[in-house]
Kinemage of the C-alpha trace (Angstrom):
@kinemage 1
@onewidth
@group {chain A} dominant
@subgroup {mainchain}
@vectorlist {calphas} color= white
{ca met a 1} P -22.015 0.263 20.271
{ca ile a 2} L -20.385 3.635 20.995
{ca arg a 3} L -16.891 2.239 20.554
{ca gln a 4} L -17.896 0.575 17.288
{ca his a 5} L -19.391 3.838 16.007
{ca leu a 6} L -16.231 5.773 16.827
{ca ala a 7} L -14.052 3.211 15.056
{ca ala a 8} L -16.213 3.063 11.915
{ca glu a 9} L -15.322 4.871 8.699
{ca lys a 10} L -17.438 7.850 7.770
{ca his a 11} L -20.059 6.973 5.126
{ca phe a 12} L -18.876 3.345 5.119
{ca glu a 13} L -20.172 0.702 7.505
{ca trp a 14} L -17.510 -1.635 8.843
{ca arg a 15} L -18.967 -5.119 8.491
{ca ala a 16} L -16.202 -6.876 10.403
{ca arg a 17} L -16.838 -7.153 14.109
{ca glu a 18} L -13.903 -8.841 15.851
{ca ile a 19} L -10.296 -9.438 14.863
{ca thr a 20} L -10.108 -12.809 13.124
{ca arg a 21} L -7.273 -15.327 13.089
{ca leu a 22} L -6.543 -14.339 9.491
{ca glu a 23} L -6.064 -10.706 10.501
{ca gly a 24} L -4.021 -11.736 13.541
{ca phe a 25} L -1.745 -13.818 11.330
{ca ser a 26} L -1.429 -10.905 8.906
{ca asp a 27} L -0.464 -8.519 11.712
{ca ala a 28} L 2.255 -10.967 12.791
{ca val a 29} L 3.664 -10.967 9.247
{ca phe a 30} L 3.602 -7.161 9.148
{ca ala a 31} L 5.423 -7.090 12.486
{ca phe a 32} L 8.049 -9.457 11.083
{ca ala a 33} L 8.425 -7.190 8.038
{ca val a 34} L 9.112 -4.261 10.370
{ca thr a 35} L 11.919 -6.219 12.024
{ca leu a 36} L 13.513 -6.619 8.587
{ca leu a 37} L 13.704 -2.825 8.395
{ca val a 38} L 15.479 -2.348 11.714
{ca val a 39} L 18.740 -0.493 11.294
{ca ser a 40} L 20.724 -2.444 13.868
{ca leu a 41} L 19.923 -4.748 16.756
{ca glu a 42} L 23.121 -3.865 18.598
{ca val a 43} L 23.495 -0.884 20.930
{ca pro a 44} L 26.119 1.552 19.508
{ca arg a 45} L 29.358 1.527 21.502
{ca ser a 46} L 30.933 4.664 20.053
{ca phe a 47} L 29.895 8.066 18.789
{ca his a 48} L 30.669 7.030 15.209
{ca glu a 49} L 28.409 3.975 15.492
{ca leu a 50} L 25.692 6.150 17.046
{ca met a 51} L 25.829 8.561 14.106
{ca glu a 52} L 25.582 5.665 11.669
{ca val a 53} L 22.459 4.416 13.447
{ca val a 54} L 20.915 7.909 13.483
{ca his a 55} L 21.655 8.359 9.787
{ca gly a 56} L 20.134 4.953 9.064
{ca phe a 57} L 16.916 5.836 10.886
{ca val a 58} L 16.039 8.379 8.200
{ca ala a 59} L 15.817 5.604 5.619
{ca phe a 60} L 14.109 3.397 8.207
{ca gly a 61} L 11.455 6.074 8.731
{ca val a 62} L 10.668 6.263 5.016
{ca cys a 63} L 10.398 2.478 4.707
{ca phe a 64} L 8.312 2.248 7.870
{ca ala a 65} L 5.892 4.905 6.596
{ca met a 66} L 5.361 3.025 3.328
{ca leu a 67} L 4.863 -0.283 5.141
{ca ala a 68} L 2.430 1.368 7.581
{ca leu a 69} L 0.436 2.678 4.601
{ca val a 70} L 0.160 -0.823 3.155
{ca trp a 71} L -0.895 -2.116 6.591
{ca phe a 72} L -3.593 0.567 6.752
{ca tyr a 73} L -4.934 -0.478 3.346
{ca his a 74} L -5.033 -4.066 4.582
{ca val a 75} L -6.874 -3.187 7.816
{ca arg a 76} L -9.413 -1.017 6.021
{ca phe a 77} L -10.274 -3.743 3.531
{ca phe a 78} L -11.062 -6.359 6.163
{ca arg a 79} L -12.872 -3.845 8.399
{ca arg a 80} L -15.006 -2.707 5.480
{ca tyr a 81} L -16.092 -6.050 4.100
{ca gly a 82} L -15.263 -8.722 6.698
{ca leu a 83} L -14.631 -11.297 3.956
{ca gln a 84} L -13.164 -14.594 5.187
{ca asp a 85} L -13.913 -16.960 2.286
{ca arg a 86} L -11.356 -19.029 0.400
{ca trp a 87} L -10.627 -16.475 -2.300
{ca ala a 88} L -10.120 -13.662 0.215
{ca thr a 89} L -7.861 -15.912 2.288
{ca phe a 90} L -5.808 -16.909 -0.753
{ca leu a 91} L -5.383 -13.303 -1.895
{ca asn a 92} L -4.450 -12.228 1.624
{ca cys a 93} L -1.726 -14.892 1.813
{ca ala a 94} L -0.458 -13.851 -1.625
{ca leu a 95} L -0.367 -10.240 -0.446
{ca leu a 96} L 1.685 -11.144 2.626
{ca phe a 97} L 4.108 -13.086 0.439
{ca phe a 98} L 4.593 -10.129 -1.901
{ca ile a 99} L 5.057 -7.739 1.031
{ca leu a 100} L 7.889 -9.863 2.419
{ca phe a 101} L 9.425 -9.863 -1.065
{ca tyr a 102} L 8.879 -6.130 -1.575
{ca ile a 103} L 10.455 -5.107 1.729
{ca tyr a 104} L 13.984 -6.008 0.577
{ca pro a 105} L 14.170 -3.920 -2.619
{ca leu a 106} L 12.317 -1.144 -0.796
{ca lys a 107} L 14.916 -0.954 1.962
{ca phe a 108} L 17.801 -1.347 -0.488
{ca leu a 109} L 16.564 1.450 -2.743
{ca val a 110} L 15.732 3.876 0.083
{ca val a 111} L 19.095 3.297 1.789
{ca ala a 112} L 20.838 3.942 -1.539
{ca met a 113} L 18.845 7.182 -1.964
{ca phe a 114} L 20.194 8.449 1.378
{ca gly a 115} L 23.782 7.583 0.510
{ca gly a 116} L 24.080 4.357 2.474
{ca gly a 117} L 25.334 0.943 1.427
{ca glu a 118} L 27.701 0.161 -1.382
{ca pro a 119} L 27.771 2.203 -4.618
{ca ile a 120} L 25.394 0.944 -7.315
{ca arg a 121} L 26.443 0.737 -10.962
{ca gly a 122} L 24.207 1.705 -13.844
{ca asp a 123} L 23.311 -1.833 -14.875
{ca asp a 124} L 22.678 -2.752 -11.240
{ca phe a 125} L 20.250 0.144 -10.944
{ca arg a 126} L 18.331 -1.340 -13.869
{ca ile a 127} L 17.846 -4.599 -11.980
{ca val a 128} L 16.954 -2.773 -8.747
{ca phe a 129} L 14.246 -0.724 -10.488
{ca ile a 130} L 12.862 -3.825 -12.203
{ca val a 131} L 12.709 -5.799 -8.954
{ca tyr a 132} L 11.273 -2.879 -6.971
{ca gly a 133} L 8.688 -2.028 -9.627
{ca ser a 134} L 7.624 -5.665 -9.909
{ca gly a 135} L 7.216 -5.955 -6.135
{ca tyr a 136} L 5.304 -2.666 -5.971
{ca ala a 137} L 2.999 -3.772 -8.778
{ca ala a 138} L 2.446 -7.216 -7.226
{ca val a 139} L 1.352 -5.719 -3.897
{ca phe a 140} L -1.181 -3.348 -5.452
{ca leu a 141} L -2.358 -5.887 -8.014
{ca thr a 142} L -3.266 -8.188 -5.134
{ca phe a 143} L -5.069 -5.329 -3.387
{ca gly a 144} L -6.919 -4.668 -6.637
{ca leu a 145} L -8.005 -8.301 -6.899
{ca met a 146} L -9.190 -8.207 -3.278
{ca tyr a 147} L -11.350 -5.183 -4.028
{ca trp a 148} L -12.558 -6.804 -7.243
{ca his a 149} L -13.675 -9.758 -5.110
{ca ala a 150} L -15.539 -7.385 -2.771
{ca trp a 151} L -17.091 -5.618 -5.784
{ca arg a 152} L -18.415 -8.931 -7.114
{ca lys a 153} L -20.086 -9.486 -3.730
{ca arg a 154} L -21.530 -5.965 -3.498
{ca asp a 155} L -25.135 -7.216 -3.485
{ca glu a 156} L -24.409 -9.938 -0.940
{ca leu a 157} L -22.661 -7.380 1.282
{ca ala a 158} L -25.565 -4.954 0.780
{ca leu a 159} L -23.272 -2.059 -0.074
{ca ser a 160} L -24.936 1.336 -0.232
{ca glu a 161} L -24.541 3.623 -3.235
{ca val a 162} L -21.764 5.576 -1.531
{ca glu a 163} L -20.019 2.366 -0.473
{ca arg a 164} L -20.189 1.040 -4.022
{ca leu a 165} L -18.698 4.240 -5.383
{ca arg a 166} L -15.899 4.156 -2.811
{ca thr a 167} L -15.220 0.471 -3.476
{ca arg a 168} L -15.009 1.072 -7.209
{ca arg a 169} L -12.806 4.124 -6.707
{ca thr a 170} L -10.389 2.189 -4.471
{ca leu a 171} L -10.384 -0.658 -6.982
{ca ile a 172} L -9.393 1.744 -9.759
{ca asn a 173} L -6.714 3.315 -7.566
{ca his a 174} L -5.040 -0.002 -6.800
{ca phe a 175} L -4.996 -1.054 -10.444
{ca ala a 176} L -3.594 2.365 -11.354
{ca met a 177} L -0.763 1.867 -8.827
{ca thr a 178} L -0.180 -1.559 -10.378
{ca ala a 179} L 0.251 0.119 -13.769
{ca val a 180} L 2.725 2.602 -12.240
{ca gly a 181} L 4.874 -0.202 -10.833
{ca phe a 182} L 4.869 -2.175 -14.063
{ca gly a 183} L 5.479 1.020 -16.055
{ca ser a 184} L 8.567 1.847 -14.004
{ca ala a 185} L 9.889 -1.704 -14.373
{ca leu a 186} L 9.272 -1.587 -18.128
{ca leu a 187} L 11.129 1.722 -18.443
{ca ala a 188} L 14.044 0.271 -16.495
{ca leu a 189} L 14.086 -2.700 -18.850
{ca leu a 190} L 13.942 -0.743 -22.109
{ca leu a 191} L 15.682 2.589 -21.489
{ca pro a 192} L 19.406 3.014 -22.163
{ca arg a 193} L 21.687 3.391 -19.158
{ca arg a 194} L 21.927 7.194 -19.228
{ca phe a 195} L 18.116 7.506 -19.002
{ca leu a 196} L 17.594 4.959 -16.224
{ca gly a 197} L 16.678 7.715 -13.775
{ca trp a 198} L 13.334 8.108 -15.547
{ca ala a 199} L 12.304 4.721 -14.169
{ca gly a 200} L 12.461 6.297 -10.721
{ca tyr a 201} L 10.984 9.644 -11.760
{ca phe a 202} L 8.004 7.763 -13.181
{ca tyr a 203} L 6.621 7.381 -9.639
{ca phe a 204} L 5.986 11.138 -9.581
{ca val a 205} L 2.882 10.460 -11.676
{ca ile a 206} L 1.273 9.125 -8.470
{ca pro a 207} L 0.422 12.541 -6.933
{ca ile a 208} L -0.700 13.769 -10.364
{ca tyr a 209} L -3.013 10.772 -10.679
{ca phe a 210} L -4.572 11.232 -7.241
{ca thr a 211} L -5.102 14.925 -7.912
{ca ile a 212} L -7.019 14.129 -11.101
{ca ile a 213} L -8.989 11.261 -9.556
{ca gly a 214} L -9.885 13.485 -6.608
{ca phe a 215} L -11.439 16.086 -8.921
{ca thr a 216} L -13.377 13.484 -10.937
{ca leu a 217} L -14.512 10.462 -8.929
{ca gly a 218} L -14.118 12.289 -5.625
{ca arg a 219} L -16.407 15.106 -6.736
{ca his a 220} L -19.016 12.605 -7.946
{ca glu a 221} L -18.865 10.784 -4.598
{ca arg a 222} L -19.375 14.028 -2.692
{ca arg a 223} L -22.442 14.848 -4.816
{ca val a 224} L -23.931 11.428 -4.040
{ca ile a 225} L -23.245 11.883 -0.311
{ca gln a 226} L -24.950 15.279 -0.344
{ca gly a 227} L -27.891 13.861 -2.284
{ca thr a 228} L -28.435 10.986 0.126
{ca ala a 229} L -27.836 13.016 3.311
{ca thr a 230} L -30.586 12.644 5.873
{ca pro a 231} L -32.313 15.923 6.766
{ca ala a 232} L -31.395 17.306 10.175
{ca gly a 233} L -33.713 16.190 12.953
{ca ser a 234} L -35.071 13.128 11.134
């Protein structure tokens, strides 16, 4: 009981108890995705090769951080709700498929940002942004549908008022990230070549969005938590 309490999320009961086969399978897919990010499987045999590997690990670190964030979102969903029905299983498999698709344009784009790989022409950048934005949107759209499924089962899961607010907030966040990905892909499709960079700059709306959502929905959630707090000593 103590270990479960320490692992639980504050103000949100984790309804999953043990790691299921579905989660174990998902972790194996995430581990395989990490191997696709590895800079090189060979040990460098010269100083020049060592420097190339070190330089490549900067891009690897960025990709790994983004993949770890997606993994965290995945873990938190199944720990929160413990859903194992057909729809949750289908959406989880779709999510894993999109992650394996997304990992390639992610690595390609990040490596290009750090000056690695072959030079990319303007028209090629258009395709890269479209593919990356579509993969980004597909991942978060699937997350949004998973949270929509949990929201539909809020009474069956006996979610508290705070848990309902947090579920709805996360649902909105994932659909907002879906819109960002599709928006970037649409800009890459429609903008002329000299303005293609705006398809990449469009992702800077993400911190602006989370700042606004933190002041609105986050403030409302904090008021509800304070209103439902149990008096000390009870």
